[in-house]
Backbone of each chain as ProteinMPNN parsed JSONL, in Angstrom:
{"seq_chain_A": "GENVEQHPSTLSVQEGDSAVIKCTYSDSASNYFPWYKQELGKRPQLIIDIRSNVGEKKDQRIAVTLNKTAKHFSLHITETQPEDSAVYFCAASLRQAGTALIFGKGTTLSVSS", "coords_chain_A": {"N_chain_A": [[46.544, 94.615, -43.031], [44.841, 97.458, -44.513], [45.545, 100.757, -43.314], [44.507, 103.952, -42.417], [45.548, 107.192, -41.874], [44.612, 110.379, -40.695], [44.886, 113.901, -40.809], [44.522, 117.425, -39.984], [42.819, 116.71, -36.819], [41.004, 118.603, -36.077], [40.066, 121.682, -37.606], [40.136, 125.077, -38.016], [39.056, 127.811, -39.836], [38.948, 131.055, -41.428], [36.24, 132.463, -43.202], [36.573, 132.315, -46.686], [39.237, 131.692, -46.652], [41.651, 129.077, -47.443], [41.454, 125.513, -46.982], [43.166, 122.609, -45.943], [43.336, 119.154, -45.828], [44.949, 116.227, -44.796], [45.826, 112.872, -45.654], [47.261, 109.679, -45.001], [48.109, 106.434, -46.228], [48.544, 102.885, -45.784], [48.671, 100.533, -47.31], [50.065, 99.713, -50.257], [48.709, 98.663, -52.37], [46.218, 99.781, -52.455], [43.893, 101.631, -54.362], [41.862, 103.412, -54.75], [40.421, 106.396, -53.675], [38.272, 107.998, -51.881], [36.597, 110.98, -50.697], [34.546, 111.96, -48.053], [31.878, 113.998, -46.851], [30.384, 114.87, -43.836], [27.725, 116.278, -42.464], [26.388, 117.643, -39.416], [24.396, 115.301, -37.812], [23.694, 114.089, -40.165], [23.999, 111.864, -43.028], [27.13, 110.452, -44.255], [28.419, 111.909, -47.217], [29.603, 111.546, -50.493], [32.079, 113.678, -51.765], [34.215, 114.039, -53.484], [36.403, 111.991, -55.416], [39.344, 110.014, -56.109], [41.301, 108.117, -58.361], [43.981, 105.746, -58.631], [45.418, 106.124, -60.936], [45.561, 108.745, -61.47], [46.832, 111.973, -60.697], [45.781, 114.315, -59.703], [42.664, 115.881, -59.075], [39.936, 117.981, -59.766], [37.091, 119.81, -58.659], [35.265, 122.385, -58.989], [35.441, 124.29, -56.139], [36.804, 122.4, -54.795], [39.518, 120.161, -54.509], [41.531, 117.267, -55.021], [44.604, 115.71, -54.313], [47.011, 113.23, -55.12], [49.697, 111.295, -54.055], [51.279, 108.652, -54.952], [53.702, 107.413, -54.49], [54.588, 108.361, -52.03], [52.449, 107.59, -50.62], [50.266, 109.234, -49.837], [47.416, 111.418, -49.721], [45.502, 114.358, -50.356], [42.978, 116.737, -49.429], [41.778, 119.704, -50.755], [40.234, 122.693, -50.092], [39.106, 125.588, -51.444], [38.438, 129.119, -50.999], [36.689, 129.043, -48.707], [33.439, 128.53, -47.228], [30.824, 129.203, -44.819], [29.015, 127.062, -44.97], [30.626, 124.965, -45.589], [31.421, 123.897, -43.262], [31.79, 120.992, -41.423], [32.259, 117.446, -40.804], [34.951, 115.848, -42.282], [35.858, 112.961, -44.02], [38.474, 110.885, -45.077], [39.182, 108.076, -47.193], [40.317, 104.795, -48.137], [40.676, 102.188, -50.524], [40.805, 98.957, -52.154], [40.068, 98.539, -55.545], [37.983, 96.443, -55.933], [35.419, 93.97, -56.33], [32.873, 94.598, -54.089], [34.62, 95.504, -52.107], [35.472, 96.903, -49.01], [35.575, 100.255, -47.714], [38.271, 101.786, -46.0], [38.381, 103.98, -43.456], [39.677, 107.218, -42.492], [40.039, 109.001, -39.332], [38.617, 111.31, -39.38], [38.102, 114.846, -39.91], [37.201, 117.725, -38.278], [35.923, 120.479, -39.649], [35.688, 123.907, -39.233], [34.259, 126.811, -40.34], [34.406, 130.139, -40.006], [32.526, 133.136, -40.189]], "CA_chain_A": [[45.452, 95.303, -43.698], [44.999, 98.889, -44.744], [45.389, 101.699, -42.211], [44.457, 105.318, -42.945], [45.745, 108.24, -40.879], [44.082, 111.649, -41.193], [45.282, 115.067, -40.008], [44.39, 117.432, -38.525], [41.527, 116.235, -36.346], [40.137, 119.784, -36.136], [40.632, 122.746, -38.429], [39.297, 126.271, -37.995], [39.509, 128.807, -40.809], [38.057, 132.179, -41.685], [35.562, 132.413, -44.503], [37.401, 132.806, -47.782], [40.555, 131.045, -46.612], [41.735, 127.703, -47.935], [41.599, 124.457, -45.975], [43.827, 121.42, -46.467], [43.28, 117.976, -44.962], [45.885, 115.255, -45.345], [45.684, 111.471, -45.256], [48.253, 108.72, -45.456], [47.617, 105.061, -46.202], [49.657, 101.961, -45.579], [48.682, 99.441, -48.287], [50.393, 100.25, -51.58], [47.775, 98.123, -53.355], [44.998, 100.598, -52.497], [43.89, 102.396, -55.611], [40.672, 104.255, -54.84], [40.513, 107.265, -52.507], [37.166, 108.958, -51.841], [36.423, 111.895, -49.569], [33.15, 112.128, -47.671], [31.534, 115.103, -45.971], [29.263, 114.516, -42.982], [27.194, 117.381, -41.661], [25.865, 117.196, -38.132], [23.134, 114.58, -37.854], [23.376, 113.604, -41.519], [24.805, 110.751, -43.517], [28.309, 110.831, -45.056], [28.153, 112.04, -48.65], [30.808, 111.657, -51.314], [32.275, 114.998, -52.384], [35.165, 113.891, -54.57], [37.23, 110.8, -55.278], [40.456, 109.943, -57.052], [41.809, 106.779, -58.584], [45.436, 105.786, -58.527], [46.053, 106.468, -62.205], [45.441, 110.194, -61.614], [47.544, 112.658, -59.614], [45.006, 115.434, -59.171], [41.316, 116.018, -59.611], [39.347, 119.213, -59.259], [35.667, 120.011, -58.891], [34.943, 123.726, -58.494], [36.331, 124.754, -55.069], [37.391, 121.236, -54.126], [40.51, 119.42, -55.276], [42.234, 116.209, -54.301], [45.875, 115.337, -54.909], [47.46, 111.899, -54.71], [51.113, 110.962, -54.242], [51.324, 107.204, -54.735], [55.023, 107.029, -53.982], [54.608, 108.678, -50.606], [51.216, 107.036, -50.065], [49.402, 110.198, -49.173], [46.494, 112.183, -50.542], [45.047, 115.544, -49.632], [41.784, 117.458, -49.865], [41.97, 121.147, -50.728], [39.008, 123.47, -50.286], [39.435, 127.011, -51.587], [37.339, 130.085, -50.771], [35.759, 128.344, -47.826], [32.195, 129.177, -46.85], [30.295, 128.598, -43.576], [28.356, 125.778, -45.243], [31.64, 123.913, -45.692], [31.638, 123.369, -41.912], [31.326, 119.608, -41.357], [33.354, 116.493, -40.602], [35.412, 115.291, -43.55], [36.535, 111.671, -43.886], [39.131, 110.29, -46.224], [39.104, 106.62, -47.181], [41.117, 104.105, -49.145], [40.25, 100.807, -50.75], [41.114, 98.297, -53.406], [38.911, 98.587, -56.433], [37.518, 95.097, -56.237], [33.999, 93.774, -56.054], [32.447, 94.557, -52.696], [35.676, 95.84, -51.149], [35.042, 97.971, -48.122], [36.421, 101.428, -47.52], [38.908, 101.984, -44.707], [38.255, 105.415, -43.244], [40.413, 107.96, -41.495], [39.25, 109.341, -38.143], [37.796, 112.479, -39.635], [38.553, 116.196, -39.578], [36.094, 118.652, -38.076], [36.247, 121.778, -40.23], [34.805, 125.006, -38.834], [34.494, 128.008, -41.124], [33.723, 131.249, -39.344], [32.315, 134.289, -41.084]], "C_chain_A": [[45.726, 96.783, -43.822], [44.775, 99.675, -43.464], [45.459, 103.112, -42.782], [44.574, 106.299, -41.784], [45.315, 109.574, -41.48], [44.457, 112.775, -40.235], [44.886, 116.358, -40.717], [43.037, 116.871, -38.093], [40.51, 117.376, -36.299], [40.858, 120.874, -36.904], [39.651, 123.912, -38.422], [39.88, 127.295, -38.95], [38.491, 129.931, -40.889], [37.439, 132.003, -43.072], [36.444, 133.033, -45.573], [38.798, 132.216, -47.804], [40.48, 129.668, -47.256], [41.889, 126.733, -46.769], [42.227, 123.239, -46.645], [43.77, 120.315, -45.422], [44.112, 116.881, -45.613], [45.634, 113.855, -44.795], [46.849, 110.657, -45.788], [47.648, 107.322, -45.359], [48.801, 104.106, -46.191], [49.784, 100.906, -46.68], [48.91, 100.003, -49.695], [49.469, 99.717, -52.666], [46.48, 98.928, -53.43], [45.033, 101.497, -53.703], [42.648, 103.25, -55.803], [40.572, 105.049, -53.55], [39.381, 108.296, -52.54], [37.244, 109.855, -50.608], [34.925, 112.072, -49.325], [33.016, 113.32, -46.734], [30.317, 114.684, -45.147], [28.863, 115.722, -42.139], [26.523, 116.805, -40.425], [24.501, 116.528, -38.29], [22.761, 114.015, -39.213], [24.316, 112.47, -41.925], [26.062, 111.265, -44.201], [27.933, 110.883, -46.532], [29.455, 112.246, -49.392], [30.91, 113.054, -51.904], [33.247, 114.944, -53.539], [35.923, 112.599, -54.35], [38.329, 110.822, -56.336], [40.922, 108.507, -57.153], [43.306, 106.853, -58.814], [46.139, 106.112, -59.837], [46.028, 107.975, -62.471], [46.141, 110.863, -60.44], [46.743, 113.772, -58.971], [43.642, 115.453, -59.834], [40.658, 117.226, -58.972], [37.864, 119.272, -59.584], [35.281, 121.315, -58.218], [35.901, 124.108, -57.372], [37.067, 123.608, -54.366], [38.383, 120.55, -55.059], [41.109, 118.346, -54.39], [43.517, 115.9, -55.051], [46.301, 113.996, -54.325], [48.93, 111.735, -55.033], [51.253, 109.477, -53.909], [52.642, 106.753, -54.125], [55.09, 107.217, -52.471], [53.403, 108.101, -49.873], [50.461, 108.061, -49.235], [48.556, 110.954, -50.183], [45.878, 113.284, -49.692], [43.789, 116.12, -50.273], [42.052, 118.947, -49.707], [40.617, 121.815, -50.986], [39.412, 124.936, -50.349], [38.187, 127.862, -51.328], [36.266, 129.487, -49.871], [34.571, 129.213, -47.443], [31.657, 128.515, -45.59], [29.635, 127.243, -43.813], [29.338, 124.635, -45.512], [31.922, 123.283, -44.327], [30.988, 121.99, -41.792], [32.509, 118.747, -40.917], [33.686, 115.868, -41.951], [36.197, 114.005, -43.278], [37.229, 111.315, -45.193], [39.008, 108.78, -46.102], [39.982, 106.064, -48.289], [40.562, 102.701, -49.324], [40.884, 100.263, -52.028], [39.876, 98.346, -54.272], [38.548, 97.172, -56.869], [36.066, 94.981, -55.831], [33.738, 93.695, -54.568], [33.527, 94.879, -51.688], [35.266, 97.029, -50.314], [36.055, 99.107, -48.104], [37.011, 101.397, -46.12], [38.995, 103.495, -44.506], [39.304, 105.96, -42.286], [39.484, 108.39, -40.378], [38.411, 110.596, -38.314], [38.459, 113.779, -39.207], [37.322, 117.075, -39.437], [36.53, 120.027, -38.561], [35.214, 122.805, -39.783], [35.203, 126.237, -39.635], [33.696, 129.133, -40.49], [33.653, 132.449, -40.279], [32.698, 135.587, -40.394]], "O_chain_A": [[46.717, 97.295, -43.301], [43.935, 99.319, -42.637], [46.37, 103.429, -43.547], [43.797, 106.244, -40.83], [45.617, 109.866, -42.637], [44.363, 112.63, -39.016], [44.908, 116.398, -41.947], [42.194, 116.588, -38.944], [39.309, 117.154, -36.458], [42.084, 120.984, -36.866], [38.483, 123.756, -38.776], [41.068, 127.61, -38.879], [37.338, 129.787, -40.48], [38.061, 131.458, -43.984], [36.99, 134.123, -45.399], [39.471, 132.23, -48.835], [39.402, 129.163, -47.571], [42.393, 127.095, -45.705], [41.87, 122.881, -47.767], [44.121, 120.53, -44.262], [44.005, 116.631, -46.814], [45.279, 113.681, -43.629], [47.357, 110.91, -46.881], [46.789, 107.061, -44.518], [49.919, 104.478, -46.547], [50.887, 100.433, -46.955], [48.046, 100.684, -50.248], [49.442, 100.259, -53.771], [45.718, 98.768, -54.383], [46.073, 102.064, -54.037], [42.406, 103.756, -56.898], [40.627, 104.481, -52.46], [39.52, 109.349, -53.161], [37.883, 109.516, -49.612], [34.147, 112.301, -50.251], [33.907, 113.613, -45.937], [29.33, 114.197, -45.699], [29.579, 116.126, -41.223], [26.141, 115.635, -40.393], [23.569, 117.119, -38.835], [21.65, 113.519, -39.402], [25.295, 112.173, -41.24], [26.075, 112.397, -44.684], [27.22, 110.015, -47.034], [30.308, 113.026, -48.968], [29.946, 113.561, -52.477], [33.124, 115.723, -54.485], [36.071, 112.155, -53.211], [38.249, 111.552, -57.324], [40.937, 107.772, -56.166], [43.835, 107.91, -59.156], [47.346, 106.353, -59.841], [46.417, 108.432, -63.545], [46.056, 110.381, -59.31], [46.994, 114.137, -57.822], [43.49, 115.088, -61.0], [40.808, 117.463, -57.773], [37.433, 118.837, -60.652], [35.003, 121.346, -57.02], [37.097, 124.24, -57.633], [37.858, 123.838, -53.451], [38.118, 120.38, -56.249], [41.184, 118.494, -53.17], [43.523, 115.836, -56.281], [45.987, 113.674, -53.179], [49.361, 112.004, -56.154], [51.334, 109.094, -52.742], [52.678, 105.812, -53.331], [55.578, 106.357, -51.738], [53.35, 108.124, -48.644], [50.07, 107.803, -48.097], [48.932, 111.106, -51.345], [45.751, 113.157, -48.474], [43.569, 116.006, -51.479], [42.499, 119.398, -48.652], [39.949, 121.528, -51.979], [39.997, 125.462, -49.402], [37.054, 127.392, -51.424], [35.09, 129.435, -50.231], [34.666, 130.436, -47.347], [32.001, 127.366, -45.314], [29.69, 126.369, -42.948], [28.934, 123.48, -45.646], [32.588, 122.25, -44.246], [29.79, 121.836, -42.029], [33.61, 119.248, -40.689], [32.796, 115.414, -42.671], [37.081, 113.969, -42.422], [36.649, 111.429, -46.273], [38.755, 108.265, -45.013], [40.339, 106.759, -49.24], [40.04, 102.104, -48.383], [41.417, 101.004, -52.854], [38.758, 98.208, -53.776], [38.776, 96.769, -58.01], [35.552, 95.805, -55.074], [34.295, 92.849, -53.868], [33.372, 94.557, -50.509], [34.777, 98.034, -50.831], [37.227, 98.931, -48.435], [36.332, 101.025, -45.163], [39.616, 104.199, -45.302], [39.763, 105.259, -41.384], [38.275, 108.174, -40.457], [37.577, 110.903, -37.463], [39.264, 113.813, -38.276], [36.501, 117.165, -40.35], [37.396, 120.662, -37.961], [34.01, 122.596, -39.937], [36.361, 126.655, -39.605], [32.466, 129.089, -40.441], [34.577, 132.733, -41.042], [32.589, 136.659, -40.989]]}, "seq_chain_B": "ETGVTQTPRHLVMGMTNKKSLKCEQHLGHNAMYWYKQSAKKPLELMFVYSLEERVENNSVPSRFSPECPNSSHLFLHLHTLQPEDSALYLCASSHTDISRETQYFGPGTRLLVL", "coords_chain_B": {"N_chain_B": [[18.766, 111.543, -51.803], [16.998, 109.592, -50.92], [17.875, 107.209, -51.844], [19.142, 105.197, -50.313], [17.725, 103.763, -47.595], [17.063, 103.569, -44.08], [15.747, 101.838, -41.301], [14.835, 101.293, -37.854], [15.14, 104.885, -37.328], [15.971, 105.713, -34.877], [16.766, 103.936, -31.906], [16.208, 102.482, -28.828], [17.321, 100.163, -26.58], [17.269, 97.482, -24.184], [19.765, 95.453, -22.563], [19.009, 92.821, -22.751], [17.294, 92.614, -24.818], [16.058, 91.758, -28.144], [16.525, 92.959, -31.338], [16.118, 94.273, -34.693], [17.86, 95.902, -37.312], [17.102, 97.585, -40.316], [17.931, 97.905, -43.74], [17.505, 99.373, -46.892], [18.039, 99.573, -50.357], [17.597, 101.53, -53.269], [18.932, 101.762, -55.62], [19.806, 100.003, -57.469], [22.089, 98.647, -56.834], [24.589, 96.091, -56.032], [26.147, 95.43, -53.916], [26.42, 95.588, -50.416], [26.811, 97.157, -47.212], [27.61, 97.225, -43.717], [28.396, 99.682, -41.365], [29.867, 100.895, -38.336], [29.586, 103.793, -36.401], [31.127, 105.46, -33.953], [31.456, 107.907, -31.33], [34.206, 110.059, -31.766], [35.665, 108.147, -33.168], [36.813, 106.442, -36.119], [34.773, 105.594, -38.986], [33.806, 102.309, -38.755], [34.163, 99.323, -40.434], [31.81, 96.7, -40.51], [30.412, 94.507, -41.782], [30.382, 93.074, -45.094], [28.516, 92.548, -47.981], [28.483, 91.045, -51.103], [26.884, 90.625, -54.073], [24.949, 89.254, -52.672], [26.382, 87.503, -51.124], [28.259, 86.99, -48.171], [31.218, 88.674, -47.896], [33.075, 89.752, -46.254], [33.853, 89.83, -42.867], [34.354, 91.65, -40.248], [35.699, 90.8, -37.749], [33.599, 91.003, -35.896], [31.611, 90.962, -32.951], [29.583, 88.1, -32.038], [27.074, 88.831, -31.217], [26.059, 90.536, -33.001], [24.384, 90.009, -35.961], [24.329, 89.629, -39.355], [22.105, 89.81, -42.218], [21.312, 89.154, -45.55], [18.903, 89.037, -47.602], [18.327, 89.591, -50.27], [19.571, 91.561, -53.059], [18.716, 94.11, -52.541], [18.094, 94.487, -49.901], [19.184, 94.613, -46.529], [19.902, 93.389, -43.345], [20.517, 93.862, -39.853], [20.78, 91.957, -37.185], [20.256, 92.138, -33.74], [21.292, 91.137, -30.518], [21.404, 90.668, -27.005], [23.046, 92.952, -26.444], [25.72, 95.246, -25.478], [26.344, 98.149, -23.41], [28.461, 99.576, -24.615], [28.022, 99.168, -27.262], [26.417, 101.116, -28.154], [25.852, 103.434, -30.653], [26.071, 105.016, -33.916], [24.689, 103.321, -36.553], [25.484, 102.652, -39.745], [24.37, 102.0, -42.981], [25.485, 101.107, -46.229], [25.661, 101.161, -49.835], [26.774, 99.876, -53.024], [27.874, 99.53, -56.457], [29.217, 96.464, -57.756], [30.751, 96.636, -59.931], [33.814, 97.866, -60.834], [34.199, 100.32, -61.952], [32.236, 101.866, -61.032], [32.226, 102.289, -58.23], [31.478, 103.865, -56.094], [30.353, 104.379, -52.805], [27.222, 104.707, -51.321], [25.605, 106.135, -48.633], [23.156, 105.297, -46.115], [20.84, 107.047, -43.879], [21.36, 106.21, -41.331], [21.017, 104.429, -38.181], [20.449, 105.439, -34.982], [21.57, 104.027, -32.166], [20.93, 103.207, -28.841], [22.014, 101.548, -26.08], [20.878, 100.385, -23.096]], "CA_chain_B": [[18.654, 111.303, -50.359], [16.132, 108.455, -50.615], [18.425, 106.029, -52.487], [19.389, 104.192, -49.289], [16.911, 104.075, -46.429], [17.291, 102.731, -42.912], [14.749, 101.91, -40.231], [14.342, 102.601, -37.447], [16.163, 105.931, -37.28], [16.438, 105.739, -33.485], [16.394, 102.714, -31.198], [16.699, 102.315, -27.457], [17.064, 98.783, -26.185], [17.951, 96.94, -23.026], [20.792, 94.466, -22.907], [18.433, 91.496, -22.979], [16.356, 92.663, -25.95], [16.449, 91.395, -29.511], [15.96, 93.89, -32.31], [16.748, 94.216, -36.009], [17.966, 97.105, -38.12], [16.812, 97.283, -41.717], [18.453, 98.812, -44.762], [16.973, 99.1, -48.229], [18.595, 100.483, -51.366], [16.784, 101.639, -54.483], [19.877, 102.274, -56.606], [20.229, 98.933, -58.36], [23.417, 98.181, -56.44], [24.661, 94.681, -55.668], [27.001, 95.249, -52.738], [25.887, 96.335, -49.278], [27.783, 97.236, -46.13], [27.271, 97.799, -42.41], [29.463, 100.377, -40.667], [29.55, 101.429, -37.014], [30.23, 105.083, -36.168], [31.094, 105.876, -32.55], [32.04, 109.223, -31.104], [35.669, 110.152, -31.797], [36.275, 106.989, -33.827], [36.487, 106.415, -37.544], [33.765, 104.639, -39.425], [34.364, 100.968, -38.682], [33.451, 98.333, -41.216], [31.353, 95.504, -39.795], [30.115, 93.41, -42.72], [30.228, 93.382, -46.506], [27.856, 91.555, -48.82], [28.617, 91.29, -52.526], [26.011, 89.685, -54.783], [24.234, 88.531, -51.615], [27.291, 86.619, -50.383], [29.085, 87.75, -47.23], [32.613, 88.595, -48.329], [33.971, 90.237, -45.215], [33.305, 89.906, -41.516], [35.51, 92.302, -39.652], [35.874, 90.456, -36.333], [32.48, 91.584, -35.156], [31.057, 90.003, -31.98], [28.466, 87.316, -32.552], [25.793, 89.437, -30.84], [25.604, 91.191, -34.228], [24.209, 88.982, -36.992], [23.77, 90.242, -40.56], [21.326, 88.976, -43.145], [21.091, 89.829, -46.836], [18.019, 88.13, -48.345], [18.427, 89.91, -51.705], [20.533, 92.648, -53.269], [18.143, 95.392, -52.152], [17.806, 94.529, -48.474], [20.224, 94.177, -45.602], [19.462, 93.479, -41.968], [21.483, 93.617, -38.781], [20.036, 91.442, -36.04], [20.968, 92.487, -32.516], [20.814, 90.455, -29.311], [22.255, 90.772, -25.809], [24.067, 93.977, -26.684], [26.366, 95.895, -24.355], [26.269, 99.618, -23.529], [29.482, 100.092, -25.541], [27.532, 99.018, -28.631], [25.668, 102.333, -28.505], [26.563, 104.098, -31.752], [25.299, 105.206, -35.146], [24.935, 102.214, -37.47], [25.273, 103.131, -41.105], [24.346, 101.057, -44.093], [25.9, 101.704, -47.496], [25.57, 100.24, -50.967], [27.544, 100.27, -54.201], [27.973, 98.51, -57.505], [30.437, 95.661, -57.732], [31.509, 97.092, -61.097], [34.823, 98.742, -60.236], [34.147, 101.675, -62.497], [31.115, 102.568, -60.376], [32.317, 101.737, -56.882], [31.105, 104.831, -55.062], [29.425, 103.89, -51.796], [26.198, 105.659, -50.906], [25.199, 105.806, -47.275], [21.845, 105.605, -45.578], [20.872, 108.066, -42.819], [21.831, 105.632, -40.082], [20.162, 104.164, -37.011], [21.11, 105.824, -33.731], [21.251, 102.984, -31.205], [21.327, 103.405, -27.447], [21.837, 100.32, -25.298], [20.841, 100.729, -21.666]], "C_chain_B": [[17.837, 110.066, -50.042], [16.666, 107.173, -51.23], [18.672, 104.891, -51.526], [18.626, 104.612, -48.045], [17.219, 103.092, -45.307], [16.166, 102.933, -41.913], [15.147, 100.954, -39.112], [15.466, 103.64, -37.468], [16.758, 106.038, -35.88], [15.931, 104.478, -32.791], [17.03, 102.721, -29.819], [16.358, 100.886, -27.052], [17.848, 98.402, -24.935], [18.896, 95.831, -23.455], [20.218, 93.085, -23.193], [17.499, 91.464, -24.186], [16.956, 92.072, -27.215], [15.755, 92.356, -30.451], [16.684, 93.706, -33.638], [16.76, 95.588, -36.652], [17.773, 96.704, -39.58], [17.403, 98.346, -42.621], [17.886, 98.392, -46.103], [17.582, 100.08, -49.207], [17.791, 100.371, -52.655], [17.645, 102.111, -55.659], [20.341, 101.211, -57.595], [21.619, 98.405, -58.062], [23.403, 96.701, -56.09], [25.703, 94.406, -54.597], [26.441, 96.126, -51.626], [26.809, 96.152, -48.078], [27.111, 97.707, -44.842], [28.528, 98.422, -41.824], [28.945, 100.81, -39.292], [30.302, 102.75, -36.858], [30.03, 105.474, -34.711], [31.738, 107.245, -32.431], [33.56, 109.108, -31.095], [36.362, 108.92, -32.358], [35.969, 107.054, -35.31], [35.318, 105.482, -37.807], [34.412, 103.257, -39.472], [33.517, 100.008, -39.501], [33.045, 97.164, -40.342], [31.205, 94.33, -40.769], [30.018, 93.949, -44.141], [29.516, 92.219, -47.18], [28.034, 91.982, -50.278], [27.827, 90.222, -53.256], [25.376, 88.706, -53.801], [25.084, 87.515, -50.861], [28.103, 87.482, -49.414], [30.547, 87.565, -47.623], [33.579, 89.087, -47.271], [33.211, 90.311, -43.897], [34.447, 90.405, -40.649], [35.625, 92.067, -38.152], [34.812, 91.096, -35.459], [31.935, 90.542, -34.178], [29.798, 89.333, -32.489], [27.102, 87.859, -32.113], [25.235, 90.31, -31.976], [25.539, 90.134, -35.331], [23.59, 89.601, -38.229], [22.965, 89.234, -41.377], [21.082, 89.781, -44.41], [20.224, 88.927, -47.711], [18.016, 88.368, -49.853], [19.287, 91.157, -51.843], [20.006, 94.008, -52.841], [17.98, 95.565, -50.655], [18.95, 93.966, -47.655], [19.704, 94.395, -44.188], [20.657, 93.307, -41.037], [20.675, 93.231, -37.549], [20.891, 91.614, -34.782], [20.413, 91.682, -31.339], [21.881, 90.511, -28.231], [23.398, 91.748, -26.023], [24.592, 94.546, -25.386], [26.244, 97.414, -24.509], [27.289, 100.196, -24.507], [29.107, 99.897, -27.007], [26.686, 100.21, -29.062], [26.477, 103.124, -29.533], [25.565, 104.402, -32.868], [25.674, 104.074, -36.097], [24.51, 102.658, -38.866], [25.325, 101.991, -42.096], [24.827, 101.808, -45.336], [25.716, 100.67, -48.608], [26.404, 100.78, -52.121], [27.362, 99.21, -55.279], [29.189, 97.644, -57.221], [31.303, 95.974, -58.944], [32.522, 98.126, -60.631], [34.864, 100.126, -60.865], [33.047, 102.497, -61.854], [31.073, 102.183, -58.906], [31.952, 102.695, -55.761], [30.09, 104.227, -54.106], [28.499, 105.019, -51.37], [25.649, 105.2, -49.56], [23.726, 106.094, -47.017], [21.977, 106.613, -44.446], [21.321, 107.531, -41.467], [20.726, 105.352, -39.085], [20.976, 104.516, -35.777], [20.653, 104.859, -32.662], [21.783, 103.349, -29.827], [21.001, 102.124, -26.682], [21.931, 100.669, -23.813], [21.184, 99.521, -20.795]], "O_chain_B": [[17.984, 109.527, -48.946], [15.999, 106.14, -51.16], [18.441, 103.732, -51.871], [18.856, 105.693, -47.504], [17.585, 101.941, -45.548], [15.693, 104.05, -41.705], [15.737, 99.908, -39.382], [16.633, 103.278, -37.613], [17.92, 106.412, -35.722], [14.821, 104.012, -33.048], [18.233, 102.939, -29.669], [15.21, 100.462, -27.179], [18.93, 98.924, -24.669], [18.823, 95.336, -24.58], [20.884, 92.261, -23.82], [16.972, 90.408, -24.537], [18.169, 91.908, -27.344], [14.542, 92.548, -30.372], [17.732, 93.063, -33.701], [15.793, 96.344, -36.551], [18.214, 95.642, -40.019], [17.376, 99.535, -42.307], [17.798, 97.203, -46.411], [17.641, 101.279, -48.935], [17.369, 99.291, -53.068], [17.155, 102.774, -56.574], [21.172, 101.485, -58.46], [22.257, 97.793, -58.918], [22.34, 96.118, -55.876], [26.097, 93.257, -54.398], [26.038, 97.264, -51.863], [27.492, 95.137, -47.945], [26.162, 98.491, -44.876], [29.587, 97.795, -41.784], [27.753, 101.058, -39.11], [31.497, 102.829, -37.142], [28.917, 105.78, -34.283], [32.472, 107.683, -33.317], [34.127, 108.19, -30.502], [37.529, 108.676, -32.053], [34.974, 107.654, -35.715], [34.931, 104.687, -36.951], [35.428, 103.055, -40.136], [32.31, 99.891, -39.292], [33.835, 96.687, -39.527], [31.818, 93.28, -40.579], [29.635, 95.096, -44.373], [29.866, 91.057, -46.977], [27.771, 93.13, -50.639], [28.079, 89.031, -53.071], [25.278, 87.507, -54.06], [24.564, 86.751, -50.048], [28.574, 88.561, -49.775], [31.05, 86.443, -47.675], [34.784, 88.861, -47.383], [32.079, 90.792, -43.834], [35.388, 89.668, -40.354], [35.647, 93.018, -37.371], [35.112, 91.661, -34.407], [31.809, 89.369, -34.531], [29.041, 89.911, -33.268], [26.074, 87.386, -32.597], [24.092, 90.762, -31.919], [26.526, 89.448, -35.599], [22.447, 90.056, -38.18], [23.113, 88.019, -41.253], [20.692, 90.947, -44.35], [20.756, 88.131, -48.486], [17.734, 87.453, -50.626], [19.688, 91.745, -50.839], [20.771, 94.97, -52.784], [17.749, 96.679, -50.185], [19.593, 92.986, -48.03], [19.14, 95.443, -43.872], [21.663, 92.692, -41.39], [19.984, 94.056, -36.952], [22.076, 91.283, -34.763], [19.197, 91.563, -31.185], [23.079, 90.417, -28.498], [24.565, 91.418, -25.811], [23.996, 94.361, -24.325], [26.061, 97.909, -25.621], [27.012, 101.202, -25.161], [29.792, 100.402, -27.896], [26.282, 100.294, -30.222], [27.644, 103.442, -29.304], [24.38, 104.085, -32.77], [26.85, 103.89, -36.41], [23.352, 102.989, -39.119], [26.209, 101.135, -42.049], [24.595, 103.009, -45.469], [25.628, 99.469, -48.353], [26.701, 101.973, -52.191], [26.782, 98.149, -55.05], [30.098, 98.069, -56.509], [32.478, 95.608, -58.972], [32.136, 99.16, -60.086], [35.521, 101.019, -60.331], [32.939, 103.697, -62.105], [30.024, 101.799, -58.387], [32.107, 102.357, -54.588], [29.095, 103.639, -54.528], [28.937, 106.137, -51.096], [25.283, 104.039, -49.378], [23.132, 106.997, -47.608], [23.089, 106.998, -44.085], [21.628, 108.304, -40.56], [19.65, 105.948, -39.132], [22.054, 103.966, -35.55], [19.482, 104.861, -32.282], [22.938, 103.747, -29.674], [19.853, 101.68, -26.648], [22.946, 101.186, -23.346], [21.2, 99.629, -19.569]]}, "name": "protein", "num_of_chains": 2, "seq": "GENVEQHPSTLSVQEGDSAVIKCTYSDSASNYFPWYKQELGKRPQLIIDIRSNVGEKKDQRIAVTLNKTAKHFSLHITETQPEDSAVYFCAASLRQAGTALIFGKGTTLSVSSETGVTQTPRHLVMGMTNKKSLKCEQHLGHNAMYWYKQSAKKPLELMFVYSLEERVENNSVPSRFSPECPNSSHLFLHLHTLQPEDSALYLCASSHTDISRETQYFGPGTRLLVL"}
């Protein structure tokens, strides 16, 4: 089955710096890769996703890149702000009916002002 | 924020109790999921229902029993739990249409087993 590794487990940056979180997956058949943000005491919320027919996707300060050959994908946050502080989870799945997401262990991002 | 709701939000139960967690989605989705989130562990899939049929059971102990009476409701029945079952239980829902597969999570039920 699919296995997703996520690094680093914790990341501390200064406000305005960039943050990069990396994930690798094991099943070459996986073709959908979402990123979720979970603030303390709140539910995970989708912030960006990428499908395997695309190498990069950007949404304002957030971007995700995908390397299918190497089976890894990364989340890039530019111009970080204190409100970006949260736990970020990557996930991978097959795009089939009712297929579950396999999550990485999460990265705790702390942005200090 | 109100698309997927879960009740109760907090639950304390003894090992001999029987309780049920409820999830309801108002998004018109037809797939629903139970995940377990423990400290320092990734979100672990427990069960998947697609079009009200269970399609995945991820080796979950039989003390957890899911029920999906219709596409809007999902239950997790609990009995004779262990202290290690204490965790945040998250429900999620999505379309089965692969062009709209984003999963939306509920707020979770924080369970403490004494």
